C-alpha positions as CSV (number, residue, x, y, z in Angstrom):
1,P,-114.5,-149.2,-63.3
2,V,-112.8,-146.0,-64.5
3,E,-115.1,-145.4,-67.4
4,V,-118.2,-145.7,-65.2
5,L,-116.7,-143.4,-62.5
6,K,-115.9,-140.9,-65.3
7,N,-119.4,-140.9,-66.5
8,I,-120.8,-140.5,-63.0
9,L,-118.6,-137.5,-62.3
10,L,-119.6,-135.9,-65.7
11,N,-123.2,-136.4,-64.6
12,H,-122.5,-133.7,-62.1
13,V,-121.4,-131.1,-64.7
14,V,-123.7,-128.8,-66.8
15,A,-122.0,-126.8,-69.6
16,E,-123.7,-123.6,-68.4
17,Q,-123.0,-121.1,-65.6
18,L,-126.1,-121.4,-63.5
19,R,-126.3,-119.3,-60.4
20,Y,-128.5,-120.7,-57.7
21,S,-131.3,-118.1,-58.3
22,R,-131.5,-119.3,-61.9
23,F,-132.4,-122.9,-61.2
24,K,-135.9,-123.6,-62.5
25,T,-137.9,-126.8,-62.5
26,G,-137.2,-128.7,-65.7
27,Y,-134.5,-130.6,-67.5
28,K,-130.9,-129.9,-68.5
29,N,-128.3,-132.0,-70.2
30,T,-125.1,-133.0,-68.4
31,A,-121.7,-133.8,-69.7
32,A,-122.3,-137.5,-69.1
33,V,-123.5,-139.8,-71.9
34,S,-126.2,-142.4,-72.0
35,E,-125.1,-146.0,-72.5
36,A,-128.2,-146.5,-74.6
37,N,-127.1,-144.2,-77.4
38,G,-124.1,-142.1,-76.5
39,K,-126.1,-138.9,-76.3
40,P,-126.0,-136.5,-73.3
41,L,-127.8,-137.6,-70.2
42,S,-130.6,-135.5,-68.9
43,I,-130.9,-134.2,-65.3
44,H,-134.1,-133.2,-63.6
45,I,-134.1,-130.0,-61.5
46,E,-136.9,-129.4,-59.0
47,Q,-137.0,-125.9,-57.6
48,I,-139.7,-125.2,-54.9
49,N,-139.4,-122.1,-52.8
50,M,-135.7,-121.8,-53.7
51,R,-135.0,-125.3,-52.5
52,V,-133.3,-127.1,-55.4
53,T,-133.3,-130.9,-55.7
54,I,-131.5,-132.9,-58.5
55,N,-133.1,-136.1,-59.8
56,G,-135.4,-136.3,-56.8
57,E,-132.7,-137.1,-54.3
58,S,-129.6,-134.8,-54.3
59,R,-130.3,-131.4,-52.7
60,I,-128.1,-128.3,-53.1
61,T,-126.9,-127.4,-49.6
62,R,-124.6,-124.6,-50.5
63,G,-124.8,-122.6,-53.7
64,N,-122.8,-120.1,-55.7
65,I,-119.2,-121.0,-55.0
66,M,-117.6,-118.9,-57.7
67,A,-114.6,-120.0,-59.7
68,S,-112.7,-118.5,-62.6
69,N,-114.2,-121.0,-65.0
70,G,-117.6,-121.7,-63.5
71,I,-119.8,-122.2,-60.5
72,I,-119.9,-124.9,-57.9
73,H,-123.0,-125.9,-55.9
74,V,-122.5,-128.3,-53.0
75,I,-124.9,-131.3,-52.9
76,N,-125.7,-133.8,-50.1
77,K,-125.7,-137.0,-52.3
78,V,-123.9,-138.3,-55.3
79,I,-126.1,-138.2,-58.4
80,P,-126.2,-141.7,-59.9
81,L,-126.7,-142.3,-63.6
82,P,-130.5,-142.0,-64.1
83,S,-132.8,-144.7,-65.2
84,L,-136.2,-144.0,-66.7
85,V,-137.7,-144.6,-63.3
86,T,-135.4,-142.0,-61.8
87,F,-137.1,-139.3,-63.9
88,V,-140.7,-140.6,-63.5
89,K,-140.2,-140.6,-59.7
90,A,-138.4,-137.2,-59.5
91,D,-140.6,-135.2,-61.9
92,Q,-143.7,-134.0,-60.1
93,N,-145.3,-133.5,-63.5
94,L,-145.2,-137.3,-63.8
95,G,-146.8,-138.0,-60.5
96,G,-149.8,-139.7,-62.0
97,L,-147.7,-142.0,-64.0
98,F,-145.6,-142.9,-61.0
99,Q,-148.7,-143.6,-59.0
100,A,-150.0,-145.9,-61.9
101,L,-146.7,-147.7,-62.3
102,T,-146.4,-148.4,-58.5
103,R,-150.0,-149.5,-57.8
104,S,-149.7,-152.4,-55.4
105,D,-152.1,-154.7,-57.3
106,L,-150.3,-154.7,-60.6
107,T,-149.3,-158.2,-61.7
108,T,-146.5,-156.7,-63.9
109,D,-143.5,-155.1,-62.2
110,F,-143.2,-152.1,-64.5
111,V,-140.7,-150.4,-62.2
112,S,-138.3,-153.3,-62.3
113,I,-138.7,-153.6,-66.1
114,L,-138.1,-149.9,-66.7
115,S,-135.0,-150.1,-64.4
116,T,-133.3,-152.7,-66.6
117,A,-129.7,-151.9,-67.3
118,P,-129.1,-150.5,-70.8
119,S,-127.0,-153.5,-71.9
120,K,-129.7,-156.1,-71.0
121,S,-132.9,-157.0,-72.9
122,P,-135.6,-155.6,-73.1
123,A,-133.7,-152.3,-72.6
124,P,-133.3,-149.7,-73.9
125,F,-136.8,-148.3,-73.9
126,T,-138.8,-145.4,-75.4
127,V,-141.5,-144.2,-73.0
128,F,-144.4,-141.9,-73.9
129,A,-145.1,-140.5,-70.4
130,P,-148.5,-138.9,-69.8
131,T,-148.3,-135.8,-67.6
132,S,-150.3,-135.7,-64.3
133,Q,-152.8,-133.5,-66.1
134,A,-153.3,-136.2,-68.7
135,F,-154.2,-138.6,-65.9
136,T,-156.6,-136.1,-64.4
137,D,-158.2,-135.7,-67.9
138,L,-158.4,-139.4,-68.3
139,L,-160.4,-139.8,-65.1
140,A,-162.9,-137.2,-66.3
141,E,-163.1,-138.9,-69.7
142,L,-163.9,-142.2,-68.0
143,G,-166.3,-140.6,-65.5
144,I,-164.4,-141.9,-62.5
145,Q,-162.9,-140.2,-59.4
146,R,-159.7,-142.2,-58.7
147,L,-157.0,-144.1,-60.5
148,T,-157.8,-147.1,-58.2
149,S,-161.2,-147.3,-59.9
150,I,-159.5,-148.6,-63.0
151,D,-159.3,-152.4,-62.8
152,E,-155.9,-154.0,-62.9
153,P,-156.1,-155.7,-66.3
154,T,-157.1,-152.4,-67.9
155,L,-154.5,-150.4,-66.2
156,S,-151.7,-152.9,-66.9
157,S,-152.7,-153.0,-70.6
158,T,-152.9,-149.2,-70.8
159,L,-149.4,-148.9,-69.4
160,T,-147.9,-151.3,-72.0
161,Y,-149.1,-149.0,-74.7
162,H,-146.7,-146.3,-73.5
163,V,-143.5,-148.4,-73.8
164,I,-141.4,-149.5,-76.8
165,A,-138.8,-152.1,-75.9
166,E,-135.2,-152.4,-77.3
167,T,-135.5,-148.9,-78.9
168,N,-134.2,-145.5,-77.9
169,A,-136.2,-143.4,-80.4
170,L,-135.4,-139.7,-80.3
171,S,-137.8,-137.1,-81.6
172,T,-135.7,-136.9,-84.8
173,D,-136.5,-140.6,-85.4
174,L,-140.2,-139.8,-85.7
175,S,-142.0,-139.2,-89.0
176,D,-145.5,-139.0,-90.4
177,N,-147.6,-142.2,-90.4
178,L,-144.9,-144.0,-88.6
179,Q,-146.2,-147.2,-86.9
180,L,-144.6,-147.7,-83.5
181,N,-144.9,-151.2,-81.9
182,T,-145.4,-150.7,-78.2
183,L,-145.5,-153.5,-75.7
184,G,-149.3,-153.4,-75.9
185,G,-149.7,-153.0,-79.7
186,P,-149.3,-150.5,-82.5
187,V,-149.7,-146.7,-82.3
188,T,-149.0,-144.1,-85.0
189,A,-146.7,-141.2,-84.8
190,N,-147.0,-138.0,-86.9
191,V,-144.9,-134.9,-86.9
192,T,-146.6,-132.4,-89.3
193,G,-148.2,-129.6,-87.3
194,G,-146.5,-130.9,-84.1
195,A,-145.5,-134.3,-83.0
196,T,-148.4,-136.6,-81.9
197,I,-149.3,-140.2,-81.1
198,T,-152.6,-141.7,-82.3
199,D,-153.9,-144.8,-80.6
200,G,-156.2,-147.5,-82.0
201,N,-159.2,-145.5,-80.8
202,N,-158.1,-142.5,-82.9
203,R,-157.4,-140.5,-79.8
204,V,-154.5,-138.1,-80.4
205,S,-151.9,-137.3,-77.8
206,K,-149.6,-134.3,-78.4
207,I,-146.0,-134.8,-77.5
208,V,-145.3,-131.8,-75.3
209,Q,-141.6,-132.4,-74.4
210,V,-139.1,-134.6,-76.1
211,D,-135.8,-136.4,-75.6
212,I,-135.5,-136.7,-71.8
213,Q,-132.5,-139.1,-72.0
214,A,-131.9,-141.6,-69.3
215,N,-129.1,-144.2,-69.2
216,N,-131.5,-147.0,-70.3
217,G,-133.9,-145.2,-72.6
218,V,-135.7,-142.0,-73.5
219,I,-138.9,-140.3,-72.3
220,H,-141.2,-138.1,-74.3
221,L,-144.0,-136.3,-72.4
222,I,-147.5,-136.5,-73.8
223,D,-150.7,-134.7,-72.9
224,K,-153.2,-137.6,-73.1
225,V,-153.1,-141.2,-71.9
226,I,-153.0,-143.8,-74.7
227,L,-155.8,-146.3,-74.3
228,P,-155.9,-149.9,-75.4
229,N,-158.1,-150.8,-78.4
């Protein structure tokens, strides 16, 4: 469909003149919009030793083709509209979360759920995504060496506390003492002094990056894993 094609093409455009040497690991907004809320889609850039990859799959093979109104960088694959899983898989800072979501013994297929099209229930989603360091800190907190040491029911329950269904909640939607109903149960958001999430164990997770917008929801990065009550 024309509108879908238009959005895919716009997902290859950033309203900024970025030379190849200025690509840094992180997120930018594209000219495409999310079906979840009409806001600009995010794009993940991974730059390692001057090798630049977009959304974990499309690599720049030729950079800095200068035009009168911008710069073109040639890539080896079309960049699809990203789902939440696209970013969790692409962002090395979310490697611990991707490992948890894809553990082979999980009885819930979190990857399929978080890949749900934006027009279908239970999408869109709001995901509070722990960084890899958050998972490292969790293992130390629990006194264990590996993620595989956490039993399946506990891991599955833990993951549900990081997802809100049928809601694309941006950082501007958060407020003090706001109860958020995750798939696992309630947690509390606060914004005074910096945005945080408090779980039922009174453990406080700082929100360290906000509003990573996918086509079927939004991700906020947090520095501590939320645990079940």
